C-alpha positions as CSV (number, residue, x, y, z in Angstrom):
1,M,51.9,40.1,-58.8
2,S,55.6,40.1,-59.5
3,A,57.6,38.3,-62.3
4,I,58.1,35.1,-60.3
5,E,54.4,34.6,-59.1
6,L,53.1,35.6,-63.1
7,D,55.6,32.7,-64.0
8,G,54.5,30.3,-61.2
9,A,50.5,31.3,-62.7
10,G,51.7,30.4,-66.0
11,I,52.8,27.7,-65.6
12,Q,49.5,26.7,-64.1
13,R,47.3,27.1,-66.2
14,A,49.7,25.8,-69.3
15,L,50.0,22.5,-67.5
16,A,46.1,22.7,-66.4
17,G,45.4,22.5,-70.0
18,C,47.3,19.9,-70.3
19,G,46.7,17.8,-67.9
20,L,49.7,17.6,-66.1
21,Q,51.0,18.7,-63.0
22,L,54.6,20.5,-61.5
23,R,55.5,17.0,-60.4
24,D,55.9,16.0,-63.6
25,V,57.8,18.9,-65.3
26,D,61.5,18.4,-65.0
27,G,62.3,20.9,-67.4
28,L,62.4,24.8,-67.4
29,L,63.6,27.5,-69.2
30,C,62.6,30.8,-68.2
31,A,63.8,34.9,-68.4
32,T,63.0,37.4,-66.4
33,A,65.2,40.8,-66.4
34,Q,63.6,40.9,-62.7
35,S,65.1,38.1,-61.1
36,R,67.0,36.4,-63.4
37,T,68.5,34.4,-60.4
38,S,65.3,33.4,-58.8
39,A,62.9,33.0,-61.4
40,C,62.9,29.3,-61.5
41,R,62.7,29.1,-57.7
42,W,58.5,29.4,-57.9
43,P,57.3,27.0,-56.9
44,N,59.9,25.3,-55.4
45,I,60.7,23.9,-59.3
46,S,64.1,24.2,-58.8
47,D,63.8,21.0,-56.7
48,L,61.9,19.4,-59.6
49,A,63.8,20.4,-62.4
50,A,66.8,17.8,-64.0
51,F,67.3,20.4,-66.6
52,I,67.2,24.7,-66.5
53,D,67.8,27.2,-68.5
54,T,67.9,31.0,-68.0
55,T,69.4,32.2,-70.9
56,I,68.3,36.1,-71.9
57,L,68.8,37.3,-75.0
58,C,65.9,39.7,-75.6
59,G,63.2,39.5,-77.8
60,S,64.8,36.1,-78.6
61,S,65.1,34.4,-75.6
62,F,61.8,31.7,-76.2
63,M,63.3,31.1,-79.6
64,F,66.2,30.1,-78.0
65,H,64.3,28.2,-74.8
66,V,62.2,26.5,-77.8
67,A,65.5,25.5,-79.5
68,H,66.9,24.5,-76.1
69,A,64.2,22.3,-74.9
70,Q,63.1,20.3,-77.7
71,A,68.0,19.5,-77.5
72,A,67.2,18.4,-73.5
73,L,63.5,16.4,-74.6
74,Q,65.8,14.8,-77.3
75,L,68.8,14.2,-75.4
76,G,66.9,12.5,-72.4
77,L,68.1,15.5,-70.4
78,C,64.3,16.3,-69.6
79,Q,60.6,14.3,-70.2
80,V,59.0,17.3,-70.0
81,A,59.7,21.2,-70.3
82,V,57.8,24.0,-69.6
83,I,59.0,27.8,-70.9
84,A,57.4,30.4,-68.2
85,Y,57.5,34.5,-68.5
86,G,56.6,36.9,-66.3
87,S,57.0,40.3,-66.7
88,T,55.3,43.6,-64.5
89,S,56.9,46.0,-67.1
90,A,55.1,44.8,-69.8
91,R,51.8,46.0,-68.1
92,S,53.3,48.8,-65.9
93,A,54.3,50.4,-69.0
94,A,50.3,50.5,-70.7
95,V,49.5,52.1,-67.7
96,R,52.1,54.8,-67.7
97,P,50.9,58.2,-68.4
98,R,52.0,60.0,-71.9
99,R,54.3,62.8,-71.6
100,R,53.5,66.0,-73.6
């Protein structure tokens, strides 16, 4: 799966766990090094989202996403926000053979 597909799969699982559907989401916050500009396109969520944040700040991106989502919710910019992250690099690093 690509990073974008992993984002989408995570979003679907999180929404199912909350009893929500994709059409309920109007805020999306995501960061992926593989494709910053297309990170919010799966599965066409950018058509539904009133608020999108693709801030990338290395390992602290998600702390910023939580703060940005909280602010967006409080300001009424969105009603349901999801924070997503899909990465294939961690999986690749885990299976890479060690060099001696």
